[in-house]
N, C-alpha and C positions, 0 to 999 in steps of 0.2 A: 504494500500500500504506500502511496506517496507521502512524503514528509509534510507536516503541518506546522504552522507557527502557533505558539501559545502566547497570548498577550494578557497578562494579569493586571494591567493598569486601567482597563476600560471601565470596570465596575467599582464605583465608590463603595457600594455595599459589600463587595468581596474584600476590599482593602480594610474596611471597618471590622469585618468579622475576623480576618486574620489577626488584626491588632487585639481584638477581644480574646481570642483563643491563645494568643502568644503568652499571655500572662501566666497560664497554667500549663502550657505545652511549649516549652522553650525550643524544641526541635522542629517546630511546624515548618519553618522555611526549608530545612533539609528534606523533610518529607515531601513538600510541594515540589522542590527541585527534581526529586526522583520521579514523581508523578508526571511532571511536565516534560521531562526528558523522554519518558516512555510514550506519552501521547504524541510528542513531536514525531516519533517514528511510526506510530500506529494509532489512529484515532480511536480504535476499539480496545486499547490497552486497559489494564487495571480493572478488569471485570466490568467494563462499561456497558451500559444499556441505554438505549434511546428512550427518552421520556416524551419527546414531542418532535414532530417533523413538520416542515413547511417548505414552500418553494425556495426561500432564500436562506433560511436558518434551520438548524436542528438543535435540540437540547439533549445533552447527555448527562448521566450521573455516573460518577466513578467511585471506586473504593480504593483506599490507600492505607497501608500500614502506618501506624503511629509509633515513632521511636520512643515516645513518652509512655504510651499505654502498654506497649509490648505484648499484645494479645492477638496479633494478626489483623488482616484487613477487615475481617468480619466485625471487629470491635473498633477499628480505626477511623480514619477520616472519610467523610462523604463530601464529594466536590461536585457541584452542578455547574455545567459550563454550556455556553451557547456557541455553536459552530457556525460561522459565517461562510457559506458556500462560495460566495463570489471572491473572497480573498483567501480562502482556505486557512482561516484563523480561528482558533478556539479561545473564547473569552470566559474564564472562570467567573461565576456570578455569586455562588454561595459555597460556604464550607462550614462543617461542624463535625465534632467527634461523635460517633455513634453511641458512645457510652453516656453522653449527656443529652442528646436529642435523638429520639427515635427516627424522626424525619422532620423536614421543614414543612410548615403548613402551606396550603395552597395560596394564600394571600402573599406570603413571602416569596414563593416561586414566581407568581404573577408580577409582583412589583419589581423583582430583580430582572426578569426577562424584559419587561417593558422599559426599564431604565437603560439597559444595554442596547435594545433595539433603537431607542432614540439616539444614543451616543453613536451608533453605527450608521444612522441616517435612514433607518427604515420607519415606515408608518407604524404607529402603535395602536391604531384603530383595529380592534379585533377582527382577524380574518383578512385584512387588506394586505397585499404584498407590494404596495407602492413604496416610493422613496420620498423622503421629506426634502423639499428644496426651498431655498430662500426666495421670498417673493421678489418679483422684478417690477419696479425698482424695490430695493430692500426697505422693509418697514421696520422701524425701530420703536421700542417702547418709549413712553414719556421720560423715563429715567435714563434712557439711552443704553441700558445694560442688557437688553434683550432684543432678539430679532425674531420676526415672525417667519415660521416655516409652514408650507402647504404641501399636502400629499399630491403627487402627480397623478394618482388614480382616483381616490375617493374625495379629494379636495378638503379633507378635514385640516384644521390648522392648529398649531401650538406655538407657544412662545418659549424660546430656549435662551440660555445664557449666550451672549454674544461671544464668539470665539476671539481669543486674543489676537490682535493683528500686530505683525512686526516680527 
């Protein structure tokens, strides 16, 4: 299978969860490095299973041993990641130790997926596979910190933080 990129910087929620779990699991980054290396070689590594599929993205759930728990992958980390087909990039969006959470709830899954879809430029309107584009001419919010994006298919609109220019 072809190599894939793993980008763990796209999801603020993932970064927040890593920081949360790092307090009690000091080897989390080593464990993630091993997982991401395996996924880079094979998208279906680490007992992966597909949670959700779509025309542009798929969501996978992975198991990974925890160096701190030391009871095997069954009791280790669960990592949920969104795979962007157009760029062959996997973006981790959730992480938790199985010993502390049985599973993430549906609302957490949904918000994490929606957050990264927006970051990647996909429409977040359920079921739409369009792309979010800046309006022409660009519309800025009154405070000047946000820009309006419109879906090229369903025409829904959202306001997003304005990207840093320069």
